[in-house]
C-alpha positions in Angstrom: 0.0 0.0 0.0 0.9 3.7 -0.3 0.4 5.2 3.1 0.7 8.9 4.2 1.5 9.4 7.9 0.2 12.8 9.1 2.0 14.1 12.2 3.2 17.3 13.9 0.8 20.2 13.7 0.5 23.1 16.1 -0.7 21.2 19.2 1.3 21.2 22.5 1.6 17.5 21.8 3.5 18.2 18.6 6.6 16.4 19.7 4.7 13.3 20.8 3.1 13.2 17.4 6.3 13.6 15.5 7.9 10.7 17.5 4.8 8.5 16.9 4.7 9.3 13.3 8.3 8.5 12.4 8.1 5.3 14.4 4.8 4.3 12.6 6.3 5.1 9.2 9.4 3.0 9.9 7.2 0.1 11.1 5.1 0.3 7.9 8.1 0.3 5.7 9.4 -2.8 7.5 6.1 -4.4 6.4 6.8 -3.6 2.8 4.6 -0.5 2.4 5.7 2.7 0.6 5.3 5.7 3.0 5.5 9.4 3.1 5.7 11.3 6.4 4.0 14.7 6.5 4.1 17.4 9.1 0.6 18.6 8.6 1.5 22.2 9.5 4.7 22.5 7.5 3.2 20.8 4.6 5.1 19.5 1.6 6.6 21.2 -1.4 5.2 19.6 -4.6 6.7 21.9 -7.1 8.4 19.9 -9.8 7.7 16.7 -8.0 5.8 13.5 -9.0 3.5 12.8 -6.0 3.9 9.1 -6.5 7.7 9.4 -6.0 7.2 10.7 -2.4 6.0 7.4 -1.2 9.2 5.5 -0.5 10.8 2.6 1.5 13.3 4.9 3.0 12.3 7.3 5.8 13.3 9.8 8.4 15.2 9.1 11.5 12.8 8.3 14.5 12.5 11.0 17.0 12.4 11.0 20.8 10.2 13.2 23.1 11.9 15.7 25.3 10.8 16.7 28.7 9.8 20.2 27.5 6.7 21.0 25.6 7.4 22.3 22.0 7.7 26.1 21.4 4.8 26.3 19.0 4.9 30.2 18.8 8.6 30.0 17.6 7.5 27.5 14.9 4.8 29.9 13.7 7.3 32.8 13.6 9.8 30.7 11.6 7.0 30.3 9.1 6.3 33.9 8.7 3.5 34.0 11.3 1.3 31.6 9.4 -1.4 30.0 11.5 -3.2 27.9 9.0 -3.3 24.4 10.5 -2.8 22.5 7.2 0.2 23.3 5.0 0.6 23.2 1.2 0.4 19.9 -0.6 -1.1 17.9 2.3 -4.4 17.2 0.7 -2.9 16.4 -2.7 -0.5 13.8 -1.2 -3.3 12.3 0.9 -5.5 11.9 -2.2 -2.7 9.8 -3.8 -2.5 7.5 -0.8 -4.4 4.2 -0.3 -4.5 4.9 3.5 -3.8 8.0 5.6 -2.4 7.1 9.0 -3.4 9.8 11.6 -0.4 10.0 14.1 -1.5 13.4 15.3 -2.2 14.2 18.9 -4.5 17.0 20.2 -5.9 20.0 18.3 -7.3 19.3 14.9 -5.9 15.8 14.8 -8.4 14.7 17.6 -11.2 17.3 17.7 -12.8 16.1 14.5 -11.8 19.0 12.3 -9.2 17.1 10.3 -11.5 14.1 10.0 -14.2 16.2 8.6 -11.9 17.7 6.0 -10.7 14.2 4.9 -14.3 13.1 4.7 -15.2 16.0 2.3 -12.4 14.7 0.0 -13.3 11.1 0.5 -9.9 10.3 1.7 -9.6 7.0 3.8 -8.0 7.6 7.2 -7.4 5.7 10.5 -9.2 6.1 13.7 -12.6 7.6 14.6 -14.7 9.8 12.4 -15.3 13.5 13.1 -18.3 13.0 15.4 -16.6 10.5 17.7 -13.4 12.5 17.7 -15.2 15.7 18.7 -17.2 13.9 21.4 -14.2 12.3 22.9 -11.9 15.2 22.7 -14.1 17.5 24.8 -13.7 16.0 28.2 -16.8 17.8 29.6 -19.0 16.3 26.7 -17.3 13.0 26.9 -18.0 12.6 30.6 -21.6 13.5 30.0 -21.9 10.7 27.4 -20.1 8.2 29.5 -22.3 8.9 32.6 -25.4 8.7 30.3 -24.2 5.2 29.3 -24.0 4.2 33.0 -20.2 4.4 33.2 -18.7 5.5 36.4 -16.8 8.7 36.1 -15.8 11.3 38.8 -17.8 14.4 39.5 -16.6 17.5 37.7 -17.3 21.1 36.8 -16.4 23.0 33.7 -15.6 26.7 33.8 -15.0 29.4 31.2 -11.8 31.2 32.2 -12.8 34.3 30.1 -15.7 34.8 32.5 -15.7 35.4 36.3 -15.5 32.3 38.5 -15.5 31.8 42.2 -13.0 29.3 43.6 -15.0 28.9 46.8 -18.1 28.0 44.8 -16.0 25.5 42.8 -14.8 23.9 46.0 -18.3 23.6 47.3 -19.2 21.7 44.1 -16.1 19.6 43.6 -14.3 19.1 47.0 -10.6 19.2 47.3 -8.3 17.5 46.4 -9.2 17.9 42.8 -7.7 17.6 39.3 -7.5 20.7 37.0 -7.2 20.1 33.3 -8.0 21.8 30.0 -11.1 20.4 28.4 -9.5 19.4 25.2 -5.8 18.6 25.7 -4.1 15.3 26.0 -0.8 13.8 27.1 -1.5 15.3 30.6 -0.7 18.8 29.2 -1.8 21.4 31.6 -2.9 18.9 34.2 -2.6 19.8 37.9 -3.5 18.2 41.2 -4.6 20.7 43.8 -5.1 20.4 47.5 -5.8 24.0 48.7 -7.8 27.0 47.4 -4.6 28.8 46.6 -3.3 25.9 44.5 -6.7 25.8 42.7 -6.6 29.4 41.6 -3.0 29.0 40.4 -3.8 25.8 38.6 -6.7 27.3 36.7 -4.5 30.2 35.6 -1.8 27.8 34.4 -4.2 25.5 32.6 -5.9 28.5 30.9 -2.6 29.1 29.0 -3.6 26.1 26.9 -7.3 26.5 26.6 -10.2 28.8 27.6 -12.4 26.0 29.0 -11.1 24.2 32.1 -12.4 21.2 33.9 -12.1 20.7 37.7 -12.6 17.0 38.5 -13.0 15.1 41.7 -9.7 13.4 42.5 -10.2 9.6 43.0 -7.4 7.9 44.9 -6.3 4.5 43.7 -4.4 2.6 41.0 -4.0 4.1 37.6 -5.1 1.9 34.7 -5.6 2.2 31.0 -7.4 -0.1 28.6 -7.4 0.0 24.8 -10.2 -1.0 22.5 -8.9 -2.4 19.2 -10.5 -4.2 16.3 -13.7 -5.0 18.1 -12.5 -6.0 21.6 -10.8 -4.6 24.7 -7.2 -5.5 25.2 -5.5 -6.5 28.5 -5.4 -3.3 30.7 -2.1 -1.8 31.9 -1.5 -0.6 35.5 0.6 2.6 35.4 3.0 3.2 38.4 4.9 6.5 38.2 8.2 6.3 40.0 7.6 9.9 41.3 4.6 12.3 41.2 1.6 11.4 39.0 1.4 10.3 35.4 2.2 13.6 33.9 3.7 14.7 30.6 7.3 13.9 31.7 6.4 10.5 33.2 4.5 9.6 30.1 7.3 10.1 27.6 10.7 9.7 29.5 12.1 6.2 29.5 12.1 4.4 32.8 10.1 7.2 34.5 7.1 4.8 35.0 6.5 1.1 35.6 3.8 -0.4 33.5 2.4 -3.8 34.2 0.4 -5.6 31.5 -1.9 -7.4 32.0 -2.7 -5.3 35.2 -2.8 -7.6 38.3 -6.2 -6.4 39.5 -8.2 -9.6 39.6 -10.9 -11.1 37.3 -13.8 -9.0 38.7 -12.0 -5.6 38.2 -10.7 -6.6 34.8 -14.1 -7.6 33.6 -15.5 -4.2 34.9 -12.8 -2.4 33.0 -13.5 -4.4 29.8 -17.2 -3.7 30.0 -16.8 0.0 30.6 -14.3 0.3 27.7 -16.7 -1.4 25.3 -19.6 0.6 26.5 -17.6 3.8 26.3 -16.4 3.0 22.8 -20.0 2.7 21.6 -21.3 5.6 23.6 -18.7 8.1 22.1 -19.3 6.6 18.6 -15.7 5.7 18.1 -14.2 3.6 15.3 -11.2 1.4 14.9 -9.4 1.9 18.1 -9.1 4.1 21.2 -7.8 4.0 24.8 -9.7 4.6 28.0 -8.1 5.8 31.3 -9.3 4.7 34.7 -8.7 4.9 38.5 -9.3 1.7 40.4 -10.3 2.8 43.9 -9.9 0.9 47.2 -13.3 -0.6 46.9 -12.5 -2.1 43.5 -14.6 0.4 41.5 -13.1 1.4 38.1 -13.7 5.2 37.5 -13.4 6.2 33.8 -11.5 9.5 33.3 -11.4 10.0 29.6 -11.0 8.4 26.2 -8.1 9.0 23.7 -9.1 8.5 20.1 -5.5 8.6 18.8 -3.4 7.0 21.4 0.4 7.6 21.4 2.6 5.2 19.5 6.0 6.1 21.0 8.3 3.6 22.6 6.7 4.3 26.0 3.1 4.3 24.7 0.5 2.0 26.2 -1.5 0.8 23.2 1.5 -1.1 21.8 2.1 -2.6 25.2 -1.4 -4.0 25.3 -1.3 -5.2 21.8 2.0 -7.1 22.6 0.2 -8.9 25.5 -2.2 -10.3 22.8 0.7 -11.4 20.7 0.5 -8.4 18.2 3.9 -6.9 17.4 4.3 -3.1 17.0 4.8 -3.5 13.3 1.8 -5.7 12.9 -0.3 -3.3 15.0 0.6 -0.4 12.7 -0.2 -2.3 9.7 -3.5 -3.5 11.0 -4.5 0.1 11.9 -3.5 1.2 8.4 -5.7 -1.4 6.8 -8.6 -0.3 9.0 -8.7 3.2 7.3 -12.1 4.0 6.1 -14.0 7.0 4.7 -17.7 7.6 5.3 
């Protein structure tokens, strides 16, 4: 097949996406496919080029994820201040592909905008469609859908940081300790755990740097789990044990920062509950192909669903490949299976 891997973009998760994308492309080439990697923001220069020749068996060096978030503003300035999310040549190359592998994280890659654009051009792509992507990306909407489907999820409150808000009123609604997070970011970008009113105010201000709408969520204490849904079934869940702090951006993407146990040693009953919630959540959010759901397992054995990820990371430390491996699916085979699942509606 000819496969275009879309990655990069202007999201705070840009570096994670670039790492995922280059690794995915390398895996697909090892399976014998011709691939072109495209930074969706940078685009691709097609002047004087045959589009077919861009799909090759030779690729870029795989990238690693640094501890620091990318400097998106500097990237924009280097491109003359251009803020258009999709660069030149992207659609033309995608139209020539048999499958478009979405290796983007956050922003237009997961909020449904890119999916809608590809649908308009009838371009086949991996992952969920625009409706499911939008529903899952907005954590406030997603939690309403999950709760409506009977899935246990912590209490929460959404605020608009452009309007006045009262931290004391927030505390009365969602007791401390609480988790503060942007409504539509992933990779734990802008996530803070707060224990005091002063920490709450500071966390809201910091999270607002990433997005106008912020969610304050009841903090459930317990074991961190994640469970992927792939090709019609839930995969063995992973228990996540950070060596320090919580499962933030640094602990997610730095090697040896977190212990990950798969399958999670949580017993048959809890595993069955996680499987059931994952399958129900996948259906409730109208997802397609694959996704990953995050949970906290409390001391009473209840699994609380936190959120869904429609384009899970595919870096060396990512969790979907770990779960697939537990089912005997290699990283290269996983990438190929996902590429073959590309559809357009």
